[in-house]
C-alpha positions, -999 to +999 in steps of 0.1 A: +121+142+077+130+112+109+103+140+135+073+136+103+073+091+109+043+077+123+036+046+132-007+032+129-024-001+150-060-008+136-076-038+153-099-048+139-129-065+158-160-088+145-200-089+153-212-103+123-240-132+116-223-144+092-187-151+077-172-124+056-139-117+038-121-082+043-095-071+018-077-037+026-059-018-005-044+019-005-061+020-041-072+060-038-040+075-053-036+112-060-046+112-101-039+147-107+000+147-101+024+153-133+045+115-143+024+093-118-003+080-143-040+068-132-045+040-105-052+007-129-039+024-157-005+031-152+001+013-121-017-009-104-026-014-059-019-046-042-041-064-016-023-047+018-042-079+039-073-103+036-092-108+074-112-141+069-136-137+101-166-160+110-200-153+121-196-139+164-175-117+183-149-142+195-124-126+168-097-099+160-072-090+142-046-061+140-032-035+110-002-018+109+014+009+091+043+028+088+050+066+075+082+055+065+084+048+025+106+029+008+109+021-037+110-017-040+123-038-065+091-062-069+096-101-075+062-110-092+048-143-099+011-160-107-002-124-101+014-119-063+044-101-054+065-126-038+088-104-020+112-075-028+148-079-046+162-046-030+147-017-016+155+016-006+135+042+023+136+076+008+125+109+015+097+130+001+116+157-021+147+127-032+144+103-058+168+074-060+185+059-091+179+011-098+209+001-114+215-036-125+259-052-117+265-089-120+230-097-123+217-083-087+197-049-087+201-023-061+185+014-056+216+041-046+214+061-018+183+086-025+202+124-028+173+156-033+154+160-064+167+186-091+135+200-091+113+218-068+094+188-067+094+187-027+062+166-024+068+134-042+094+109-044+112+093-075+129+068-089+150+066-122+154+031-135+190+027-148+191-007-157+191-011-191+159-026-196+118-031-188+115-039-144+091-037-125+094-006-101+070-003-066+067+018-038+057+013-005+065+015+029+089-001+061+074-028+081+071-010+119+101-025+128+121-012+098+133-040+086+115-057+053+093-031+026+056-039+017+048-030-019+020-006-023+018+003-057+032-015-085+045+003-117+050-027-141+075-030-172+091+008-163+117+018-196+151+020-191+159+056-184+128+063-177+114+079-138+085+064-115+070+101-102+051+087-069+030+113-046+021+077-025-008+089-002-018+068+031-056+060+020-067+031+034-100+015+019-117-015+032-141-039+005-154-072+015-136-095-012-133-134-005-112-142-035-076-124-033-048-128-017-021-107+003+002-093-016-019-098-051-016-072-080-053-056-083-056-054-118-094-036-112-109-022-086-131-050-063-160-060-074-179-045-043-183-020-028-159+006-014-172+000+029-150+026+045-120+041+034-095+064+062-065+092+058-041+072+080-027+102+088-058+112+103-067+083+131-049+078+164-015+062+171-038+030+180-079+027+172-100-001+170-130-005+144-162-036+144-172-050+116-205-053+113-237-061+090-265-037+092-298-054+090-320-054+072-299-040+039-274-060+048-248-033+038-216-041+054-190-016+076-164-004+098-172+012+134-152+027+154-151+016+189-141+049+209-132+041+245-142+065+269 
């Protein structure tokens, strides 16, 4: 399992005639996975990153992703994931159970799931009440988990089934916060999307605006 893990670093440069803010989220998820539900209906993506860029060419930002998946027990305040009360790294084909003891929630060590569904991860809510369960990934240092998708009010004895696809989308959307739970797709059109499986370990992109149309786009900067 560990041999298939990878990291991705995206460097974003600006080349703009006016300020603009990029929003990144993993809101393009499979709709044909039994038991997973539909994005913006049964589960909701979070804002992975916002990057406000000024006009000009003098600024850059960096995004980092690790393919080590994790379940989280997200704490949400005013629509924003503030932290995970607990998390558990997990591999596809494995399942974990969320329990509570002395008011402390915890995930069990993952075990191979009893079905033949080797392409998904599963988490059973065994807390005795409704909880939020998140799916995300570990940071590149392997110390903390980032919640990318949230299932809210998961009933006791219900199972979250997920096949997380690291397909990252970019929007120009200034009025959002990092880790905000998105209730609907951003009002602006997607300007870029990429399955991170298909990228090099490090890639560089330039944030531009077409003239005279005014359309924003990200263009890969290829090193010769």
